[in-house]
C-alpha positions as CSV (number, residue, x, y, z in Angstrom):
1,X,-29.4,-7.8,42.4
2,X,-31.3,-11.2,43.2
3,X,-30.3,-14.5,42.6
4,X,-31.4,-16.6,39.6
5,X,-33.7,-19.3,40.3
6,X,-32.1,-22.7,39.9
7,X,-34.6,-26.0,39.5
8,X,-33.0,-29.5,39.2
9,X,-34.0,-32.9,39.2
10,X,-33.0,-35.0,41.9
11,X,-30.4,-37.0,40.0
12,X,-28.9,-34.0,38.2
13,X,-26.9,-31.1,39.5
14,X,-27.3,-29.1,36.0
15,X,-30.4,-26.9,36.4
16,X,-32.9,-25.1,34.7
17,X,-31.6,-21.6,35.2
18,X,-34.2,-18.7,35.5
19,X,-32.0,-15.5,35.4
20,X,-34.9,-13.4,37.0
21,X,-36.9,-15.4,39.8
22,X,-40.2,-14.3,38.5
23,X,-42.6,-17.0,37.5
24,X,-45.9,-16.2,35.5
25,X,-48.6,-18.1,37.1
26,X,-51.0,-20.1,35.0
27,X,-54.4,-18.8,34.4
28,X,-57.1,-20.4,32.5
29,X,-58.0,-18.7,29.3
30,X,-55.3,-16.0,29.9
31,X,-51.6,-17.4,29.9
32,X,-51.7,-19.0,26.4
33,X,-48.7,-18.8,24.1
34,X,-49.6,-15.3,22.8
35,X,-49.9,-13.9,26.3
36,X,-46.5,-15.6,27.4
37,X,-44.9,-14.2,24.4
38,X,-46.2,-10.9,25.2
39,X,-45.0,-10.9,28.9
40,X,-41.6,-12.5,27.8
41,X,-41.1,-9.4,25.4
42,X,-41.3,-7.2,28.4
43,X,-38.9,-9.1,30.8
44,X,-37.2,-12.4,31.8
45,X,-38.7,-15.1,34.1
46,X,-40.5,-18.4,33.8
47,X,-43.6,-18.2,32.0
48,X,-46.0,-21.2,32.6
49,X,-48.4,-22.7,30.1
50,X,-52.2,-23.0,31.0
51,X,-52.8,-25.8,33.5
52,X,-53.4,-29.1,32.1
53,X,-54.9,-32.3,33.4
54,X,-53.1,-35.4,33.6
55,X,-56.2,-37.3,32.0
56,X,-56.4,-35.1,29.2
57,X,-52.9,-35.4,28.3
58,X,-53.2,-39.2,28.5
59,X,-56.2,-39.3,26.5
60,X,-55.0,-37.0,23.6
61,X,-57.8,-34.5,24.2
62,X,-58.0,-31.9,21.4
63,X,-58.1,-28.9,23.8
64,X,-55.4,-30.3,25.8
65,X,-53.0,-30.6,22.9
66,X,-53.9,-27.1,21.5
67,X,-53.1,-25.6,24.8
68,X,-49.6,-27.6,24.4
69,X,-48.4,-24.8,22.1
70,X,-44.8,-23.0,22.7
71,X,-43.5,-19.9,20.8
72,X,-40.1,-19.7,19.5
73,X,-39.0,-17.5,22.2
74,X,-40.0,-19.9,25.0
75,X,-36.6,-21.6,25.4
76,X,-37.8,-23.0,28.8
77,X,-41.0,-25.1,28.2
78,X,-42.9,-25.0,31.4
79,X,-46.1,-26.7,32.1
80,X,-48.5,-26.7,35.2
81,X,-49.9,-30.2,35.6
82,X,-53.1,-31.3,37.9
83,X,-54.1,-34.6,38.8
84,X,-55.1,-36.9,41.5
85,X,-54.0,-40.3,40.6
86,X,-50.1,-41.0,41.0
87,X,-49.6,-43.3,38.2
88,X,-51.6,-41.2,35.6
89,X,-49.8,-38.1,36.8
90,X,-46.4,-40.3,36.2
91,X,-47.5,-41.2,32.7
92,X,-48.7,-37.5,31.9
93,X,-45.4,-36.2,33.0
94,X,-43.5,-38.6,30.7
95,X,-45.9,-37.6,27.9
96,X,-45.1,-33.8,28.4
97,X,-41.3,-34.4,28.5
98,X,-41.0,-36.8,25.5
99,X,-44.0,-35.7,23.3
100,X,-43.9,-32.0,23.9
101,X,-40.1,-31.2,24.9
102,X,-41.1,-29.8,28.2
103,X,-38.4,-28.6,30.5
104,X,-40.1,-28.0,33.8
105,X,-43.5,-29.2,35.1
106,X,-45.1,-27.7,38.0
107,X,-47.8,-29.5,40.1
108,X,-50.8,-27.6,41.2
109,X,-52.5,-28.3,44.8
110,X,-54.4,-25.0,45.0
111,X,-57.6,-24.9,43.2
112,X,-60.4,-23.5,45.3
113,X,-63.4,-24.0,43.1
114,X,-66.1,-25.7,45.1
115,X,-66.9,-28.3,42.3
116,X,-63.3,-29.7,42.7
117,X,-62.9,-29.3,46.5
118,X,-66.4,-31.3,46.9
119,X,-64.8,-34.2,45.0
120,X,-61.6,-34.1,47.1
121,X,-59.2,-32.3,44.6
122,X,-57.5,-29.3,44.2
123,X,-56.7,-26.9,47.3
124,X,-57.9,-29.6,49.8
125,X,-56.1,-32.7,48.5
126,X,-52.8,-31.6,50.4
127,X,-54.8,-32.7,53.6
128,X,-54.4,-36.3,52.6
129,X,-50.9,-36.3,53.2
130,X,-50.2,-39.9,52.1
131,X,-51.8,-39.1,48.6
132,X,-50.1,-36.1,48.4
133,X,-46.7,-37.6,48.8
134,X,-47.9,-40.5,46.2
135,X,-48.6,-38.0,43.8
136,X,-45.5,-35.8,44.1
137,X,-43.1,-39.0,44.3
138,X,-44.8,-40.5,41.1
139,X,-44.3,-37.2,39.0
140,X,-40.7,-36.6,40.5
141,X,-39.7,-39.8,39.7
142,X,-41.1,-39.9,36.2
143,X,-39.4,-36.7,35.4
144,X,-36.1,-37.5,36.9
145,X,-35.6,-40.3,34.2
146,X,-35.0,-37.4,31.8
147,X,-33.5,-35.0,34.0
148,X,-36.6,-32.5,34.3
149,X,-37.2,-30.5,37.5
150,X,-40.7,-30.9,39.1
151,X,-42.1,-28.1,41.4
152,X,-45.0,-27.7,43.6
153,X,-47.8,-25.1,44.1
154,X,-50.5,-25.1,46.9
155,X,-52.1,-22.9,49.5
156,X,-52.0,-22.4,53.2
157,X,-54.7,-25.0,53.9
158,X,-58.3,-25.5,53.6
159,X,-59.2,-22.9,56.3
160,X,-57.6,-21.4,59.5
161,X,-58.1,-24.5,61.3
162,X,-56.7,-26.9,58.8
163,X,-53.3,-25.9,57.5
164,X,-51.3,-28.0,55.4
165,X,-48.5,-26.1,53.8
166,X,-45.8,-27.0,56.1
167,X,-46.4,-30.6,55.6
168,X,-46.8,-30.2,52.1
169,X,-43.3,-28.4,51.9
170,X,-41.7,-30.9,53.8
171,X,-43.1,-33.6,51.6
172,X,-42.2,-32.0,48.5
173,X,-38.8,-31.7,49.8
174,X,-38.5,-35.2,50.9
175,X,-40.0,-36.3,47.7
176,X,-37.2,-34.5,45.5
177,X,-39.3,-31.2,44.2
178,X,-36.9,-28.6,43.1
179,X,-39.3,-25.7,44.6
180,X,-42.2,-25.0,46.1
181,X,-44.7,-22.0,45.6
182,X,-47.1,-20.8,48.2
183,X,-50.2,-18.8,47.4
184,X,-50.7,-17.2,50.6
185,X,-54.1,-17.7,51.2
186,X,-56.5,-20.7,52.3
187,X,-59.1,-22.5,50.1
188,X,-61.8,-20.9,52.1
189,X,-60.3,-17.4,51.2
190,X,-60.3,-18.3,47.6
191,X,-59.2,-14.8,46.1
192,X,-60.4,-12.6,48.8
193,X,-59.1,-10.7,51.7
194,X,-55.0,-10.1,52.0
195,X,-52.5,-13.0,51.4
196,X,-50.6,-13.6,54.6
197,X,-47.0,-13.3,53.8
198,X,-45.8,-14.5,57.0
199,X,-46.8,-17.9,56.1
200,X,-44.3,-17.6,53.2
201,X,-41.9,-16.9,55.6
202,X,-42.7,-19.7,57.9
203,X,-42.3,-22.1,55.0
204,X,-39.0,-20.8,54.0
205,X,-37.6,-21.4,57.4
206,X,-39.1,-25.1,57.5
207,X,-37.7,-26.4,54.2
208,X,-34.3,-26.4,52.3
209,X,-35.7,-26.1,48.8
210,X,-36.4,-22.9,47.1
211,X,-39.7,-21.2,48.2
212,X,-41.6,-18.9,45.9
213,X,-44.3,-16.4,47.2
214,X,-47.6,-15.7,45.6
215,X,-50.4,-13.4,46.6
216,X,-51.0,-9.4,46.3
217,X,-48.1,-8.8,44.1
218,X,-49.8,-6.0,42.3
219,X,-46.5,-3.9,41.6
220,X,-42.8,-4.5,41.4
221,X,-42.2,-3.0,44.9
222,X,-44.6,-5.5,46.2
223,X,-42.6,-8.1,45.1
224,X,-39.3,-6.6,46.7
225,X,-41.1,-6.1,49.8
226,X,-42.5,-9.9,49.7
227,X,-38.8,-11.1,49.2
228,X,-37.3,-8.7,51.8
229,X,-39.9,-9.8,54.6
230,X,-40.1,-13.5,53.9
231,X,-36.7,-14.5,52.5
232,X,-38.5,-16.3,49.6
233,X,-36.4,-17.1,46.7
234,X,-38.7,-15.7,43.9
235,X,-42.2,-14.6,43.2
236,X,-45.2,-16.0,41.1
237,X,-47.1,-13.3,39.4
238,X,-51.0,-13.8,38.7
239,X,-53.5,-11.3,38.8
240,X,-51.2,-8.3,39.0
241,X,-50.2,-8.8,35.4
242,X,-53.8,-8.7,33.8
243,X,-54.0,-6.2,31.4
244,X,-50.2,-5.0,32.3
245,X,-47.8,-7.3,30.7
246,X,-45.0,-4.6,31.1
247,X,-44.9,-5.3,34.7
248,X,-42.5,-8.0,34.1
249,X,-40.2,-5.2,32.6
250,X,-41.0,-3.2,35.8
251,X,-39.8,-6.3,37.9
252,X,-36.6,-6.8,35.8
253,X,-35.8,-3.1,36.6
254,X,-36.7,-3.5,40.2
255,X,-34.7,-6.4,41.0
256,X,-31.7,-4.8,39.3
257,X,-31.9,-1.9,41.4
258,X,-33.2,0.5,38.7
259,X,-35.9,3.2,39.4
260,X,-37.4,3.2,36.0
261,X,-41.1,1.8,35.9
262,X,-43.5,1.7,33.1
263,X,-46.2,4.3,33.3
264,X,-47.8,4.1,29.6
265,X,-50.0,6.4,28.1
266,X,-53.2,5.4,26.7
267,X,-51.9,5.6,23.4
268,X,-49.0,3.1,24.5
269,X,-51.6,0.8,25.9
270,X,-53.4,0.8,22.4
271,X,-50.1,-0.3,20.8
272,X,-49.8,-3.1,23.4
273,X,-53.4,-4.3,22.9
274,X,-52.6,-4.5,19.1
275,X,-49.3,-6.4,19.9
276,X,-51.5,-8.7,21.8
277,X,-53.8,-9.2,18.8
278,X,-51.1,-9.8,16.3
279,X,-49.8,-12.6,18.8
280,X,-53.2,-14.1,19.3
281,X,-54.3,-14.1,15.4
282,X,-51.1,-15.6,14.7
283,X,-52.0,-18.5,17.5
284,X,-55.8,-19.0,16.7
285,X,-56.6,-17.0,13.5
286,X,-58.9,-14.2,13.4
287,X,-60.8,-15.6,16.5
288,X,-57.9,-14.4,18.2
289,X,-59.3,-11.0,18.6
290,X,-62.5,-11.9,19.9
291,X,-60.4,-14.1,22.5
292,X,-58.8,-10.6,23.2
293,X,-62.1,-9.2,24.4
294,X,-61.7,-10.3,28.1
295,X,-58.7,-8.5,28.5
296,X,-59.9,-5.0,27.4
297,X,-61.6,-4.2,31.0
298,X,-57.9,-4.9,32.3
299,X,-56.0,-2.9,29.9
300,X,-58.4,0.3,30.3
301,X,-58.7,0.1,34.0
302,X,-58.5,3.7,35.1
303,X,-58.3,5.3,31.9
304,X,-60.8,7.7,30.4
305,X,-62.1,5.6,27.5
306,X,-65.8,6.5,27.5
307,X,-67.9,5.1,25.1
308,X,-65.0,3.4,23.1
309,X,-65.0,0.8,26.1
310,X,-68.2,-0.9,24.8
311,X,-66.7,-1.1,21.1
312,X,-63.6,-2.6,22.1
313,X,-65.5,-5.2,24.2
314,X,-67.2,-6.1,21.0
315,X,-64.1,-5.8,18.4
316,X,-64.4,-8.7,15.9
317,X,-61.2,-8.2,13.8
318,X,-57.7,-6.9,13.6
319,X,-58.6,-4.0,11.2
320,X,-61.6,-3.0,13.3
321,X,-59.1,-3.1,16.4
322,X,-56.4,-0.8,14.7
323,X,-59.4,1.6,13.9
324,X,-60.5,1.8,17.5
325,X,-56.7,2.2,18.9
326,X,-56.8,5.1,16.5
327,X,-59.6,6.8,18.3
328,X,-58.1,6.7,21.6
329,X,-57.1,9.7,23.1
330,X,-53.3,8.6,22.9
331,X,-51.9,11.5,25.3
332,X,-53.9,10.4,28.1
333,X,-51.5,9.8,31.1
334,X,-51.0,6.6,33.1
335,X,-53.7,6.7,36.1
336,X,-51.5,6.8,38.9
337,X,-54.4,6.2,41.1
338,X,-54.5,2.6,40.0
339,X,-51.1,1.6,41.3
340,X,-51.1,-1.0,44.0
341,X,-55.1,-2.0,43.6
342,X,-56.2,-5.4,42.9
343,X,-57.0,-6.6,39.6
344,X,-58.8,-9.8,38.3
345,X,-61.4,-11.9,40.2
346,X,-61.6,-11.2,44.0
347,X,-64.9,-12.0,45.4
348,X,-65.5,-12.8,49.2
349,X,-64.7,-15.7,51.2
350,X,-66.4,-19.2,51.2
351,X,-68.8,-19.5,54.2
352,X,-67.3,-22.9,54.3
353,X,-65.3,-25.2,52.1
354,X,-67.3,-27.9,50.3
355,X,-65.6,-31.2,50.9
356,X,-66.2,-35.0,50.6
357,X,-67.9,-36.9,53.5
358,X,-65.6,-37.6,56.2
359,X,-62.8,-35.9,54.6
360,X,-61.1,-35.0,58.1
361,X,-61.3,-38.3,59.4
362,X,-57.8,-39.3,58.6
363,X,-54.9,-37.7,56.6
364,X,-54.2,-40.6,54.5
365,X,-56.1,-40.8,51.4
366,X,-53.9,-43.3,49.3
367,X,-57.0,-45.8,48.5
368,X,-59.6,-43.0,47.8
369,X,-61.0,-42.7,44.4
370,X,-60.7,-39.1,43.5
371,X,-61.2,-39.3,39.5
372,X,-64.2,-37.0,39.5
373,X,-62.0,-34.3,40.9
374,X,-60.1,-34.1,37.9
375,X,-63.0,-32.8,35.9
376,X,-63.2,-29.1,34.7
377,X,-60.5,-28.0,37.0
378,X,-58.7,-24.7,36.5
379,X,-56.5,-22.6,38.4
380,X,-55.2,-22.1,42.1
């Protein structure tokens, strides 16, 4: 059995308690309220809303407001927040708590997208230690006014020569963050190659707050192995659950020491797709089925679907989806050859990380104007 994950604000001892130390990583366009509800039906954990920008919250941006939707099953409202200005982050933090009833806020410092890093944001911002500290301090203090815990997510560093994770962990702890999650890749790696779990172990040894591990968690057994090898306090699941919301049920069983794992037939996958579609249409109307199209390749990965694959990728209504599901060969078994294989975006490493001119000149950055680094940010 594993211990629950307990997250508390600096001035409070009563914590947000996550019985199963499993966190759904925010993924842009994926982890909306419908998908979070679907995953929550499979197993316990902390299910985090899609990442929001601080300026979008303060401005009352319509798209940002639409993303701040929570289902009745979400007893812990969790949001990942991104921003580059301490004062605006503090304002956004207060708005999330007082205006939207948020119980937990996670700060993202991991985005590897070149259009963000070239402006000094995302995963390269932790190189500017003073700026990082100011942002974390502002958000934590604002949240602490209401007893809400703040956590931090980051990467190993910009590249192998510019690692920042240990300093980021110490700063997060010193400024009152409730936990820190490490995606065990550099910005230069993006989503390519192998995650370096040894860095998670190093971070666990360096800080006194809970450490969560992220990277290459494709099966429940990977999570068990990561926790055993690194000593981390929990895991963050990203691409591993794409097209496989039942992974959270597998994780619950694995952490309880139980052997059963979901190995759904094609018919059972079809039923899961319909359930996903029902939740999406309840959230966004008939266009929810269109939104579901991007999930189809993940759901059917490894299954012999044939010509139906194309038709599912063009489905336009719930009735049409149900008819297509009825055409599947429901008895087709789970493709065991897919176990442990990567899912979602991968690509190759960057030849170099695009940075603002003179970025490595100092590690302060408190006075930098990074406003443009908050435009069009996603993920980490």
